[in-house]
N, C-alpha and C positions, 0 to 999 in steps of 0.2 A: 504494500500500500504506500502512497506518496508520503514523503517526509513532510510533516505538518509544521506550521508556525510554532506550535507549542513545543514540538521536538527540537526545533532549532533553538528556541529560547532556553531549553534545558542545557544546551551546549554553549550558552552565551559566554561562559568564562573562558572558553577556548576560541571564541569568535574573533573576527577582526576588530581592532580598536576602533571606536566610533569615528567615522568619517564618511562623507557623502560620496556616492559613486562618481558624480561628475568631477569633483575635485581630485579624486584619486586618479582618474584617467588623464586629466589635464596634466597632473604632476608627472606621470609616467611618459605619456605620448607627446605632450605639448600641443595636442589638438583635442577638440571636443567630439565625442562619439555618442550617438543616441543609443539607448538600450534597445535591443531587438525584441519584437513581440513573440517570436517563436525560435526554437532550436533549429539551426541549419547546419549542414555538413561543412567541414572545413577542408581546405586543400592540405597537401602533405609535402614536406621538404625536409632536408637533412639538417643536423645540428653541427655546431663547431667545437664547443668546449668538451673536455673529457674529465672524467673522475680522475683525481690525481693518483699516481702510482703509489701503492702501499709499500713503503720502504721503512726500515728501522729508523732512518733519519727523520722521516715524516712523523712517525709515532713519537719520537723524542721531541720534535718540535711541538706537537700537540700537547704532550705532557708538560713541557716547559711553559707553554702559554696558558693552558687551561686546566692542568692538573692531572693526577693519576687516573681518576675516574673517567676523564675525557679520553685518555689514551685507550682505556678498555672499551669505551663505546665505539671508537673508530676501529679498533681491532675486531669488535663484533660485526661491524659493518663489512669489513673485509671478509670475514668468515661467511657472512650471509651471501656475498657475491660468489665466493669460491664454491659454496655448497649447493647453490640453487641454480646454477647456470643451465643445467639440463632439465629442469622442471618444466612442465607445461606452462604456457604463458598465464593462464588463468590462476594457477597456483602462485606464480611469481607476483602477480598483482596483489594478491591477498597478503603474501609474506612481506612484501615491501610496505604496503599500507599499514599493516600491524606494527612493523618495526618502528617506523617513524612516528606513528600516532602515539607512541609512548612518550615522546618529547612533550614539553610544556609550551602552551601558548603564552607569548610575551610580546607586547607591542614594541614596535621599533623605537618609539620615543623613550620608553623606560629601559629597553634592553641596550640600545646602541646610542641613545641620545640624538637620534635623527628622526625626522618625520617619516621618511621612507628609506629603507635599506634592504637590499637583497643579499642575504648571507649565502656563502658557499656551503655545501654539505659539511665540510670540515668545521666551519664556524658554527653551524647549526648544531652538530653533534658535540662540538667542543664545549659549547655553553649550555647544552641540553635544553634549548628553547629557541623560539622564533615565532613569527606570525605566519599567516596562511601562505604567503609567497615562499617562505623558507621551507615549509612542509612540502609544497608542490615541487620546488626546484630539486630538493633532495630525492624525492621519489622519481622524478623524471630522469635524472642522471643515473640513478641506481638501476632503473629498468633498462636504460640504454646499455649500461655496463653488463647487465645480465644477458644481453643479446636480443632483447625485444626490438624488432625492426623499428627504426626511428620514424618511418613514415606512418606508423600506427599510433604514435604518441603526440599529444598536444597539450601544452600548458594553456589553460583557458581562464580568462577573466570573465567573471559572471557577476550578476546582481543577485544577492541573496534576499529574496523577497520578504522572508519572515523577519529579517533584521534590517532591511532597507539599507544595505551597505554593499560596498564592493567586496569581492571575495575571489580567491584563486583556487582552482582545482586542477587535477591532471585527468585528461580524457584519453581512453584507449579505444581505438577503432580496429576491429578485426579486419574489416575492409573499409575503403573510403566511404561507402554508403551505409555502413552498418550502424546500428544503434551503439553509442559509446558506453563504456563502463567508466564510472566516475570514482576517482580516488580523492577523498576529502577528509581533512582533519576534523571536520564537524561531525562526521558520521563514521562509525566504527567499521562498517562493512563496505566492500566495493559494491556499488549499486548501479543497475542499468539507468541510463539517462531518462527513460520513460517514467521512472519512479522518483525523479528529482524535479518535479514541477515547481519546486521552490527556488530553482536556479534559472536565471535567464542569461544566456551567453551574450557577451558584448564583443569580444575579439579573442582570437587565439593565435599562438605563435609557437615556433620552435627556433632553433638556432639560425634558420635561413630565411624565414619569412613571417609576415604579419598579415592576418586576414580579418576583415570584419565578419560579424556573424548575423548581420541584418538579413532578413529573408530575401529582399530584392537584390542584395549584393552577395548572396551566399557564395563562399569560396573565392571572392574577388580579392586579389592581393592588393594591399594598400601601402606596402613598403617592405623593406627588409628589416629583420630583427635588429640589425645594427642601429636602426633608428631609435630603438628603445635605450635610453641612456643607462638605466639600471641594468639592463641585460649586458650592455657593453662593459660596464664596470664589473659585473659578475664574472664574465669570461676572462677579463684581465686578472682578476684576483685568483681565479682557478689556475691560470697559467703560472702565476707566481708561486702558488702552492706546489706546483709540479717542478719548480725550478728553485732548489735550495738557496742558490746564491742571490736570488732576487726577493726572497721573502721579507727581509728586513725593510727594504725600500717600499714594499707594498703592504705593510701591516694594516689590518683593518682597525677602525677605531675600537679601543678597548671598551667592552661593555662595563656598566657599573659593577663594582666589586660584588654586590649581592647577587648579580646575575651571572657571574662567571661559571658557576656550577650550581644550578638551582637545587634546592633541597628536595628530597624524595617526598 
């Protein structure tokens, strides 16, 4: 049965920090996009950034910056990827969704001291918290690393009707015209799109393109993902995490001390 407004409000503590949809989109895109009336299929393209290589040096870096518990979380992430590469895709979706939904929701302002900040999976796991964008980014790149064809994945900005806020999820398409499966930090289970009538898509992207979701513009490319400033910043940070010599120059802003490793 559809996710109701009541159900969404039960998850409000993990929901996106209050901000209006229009303002969020202007901040990210620099343009105004109207919310679409219905779900429409999205085009498919390849991504550019990669999950960083899991080396002992990287784990040492994580421990030095975020603590011993953070190192263990990143090591668990590595183990998840190694153990589940040969699983059926539908199992991988559930495994990845469950793994990251154990993290805590924290607004960017309280966590990073910024109105909007897209954390890398390392930063997200290192601090054991983030907002909806961070959940979605981590799931997206993990599924990619597990071997899920990139053309089946889409990071999707939606309007969460029950909360009247901007929100981000990951959509998986078995085929370009198939009903998507939605990975969402607000909902524990991976859910068919037809059961998420509380979400209205606004635009979707991966590493190579950006598409509107308006019915009359379904699948029409409106620019490259490089036009998303926060996506550009994210891919640069991920490159630096993969290159030990450049990490110091590219350090992310340190989150407040109380958020470095959130209590259980």
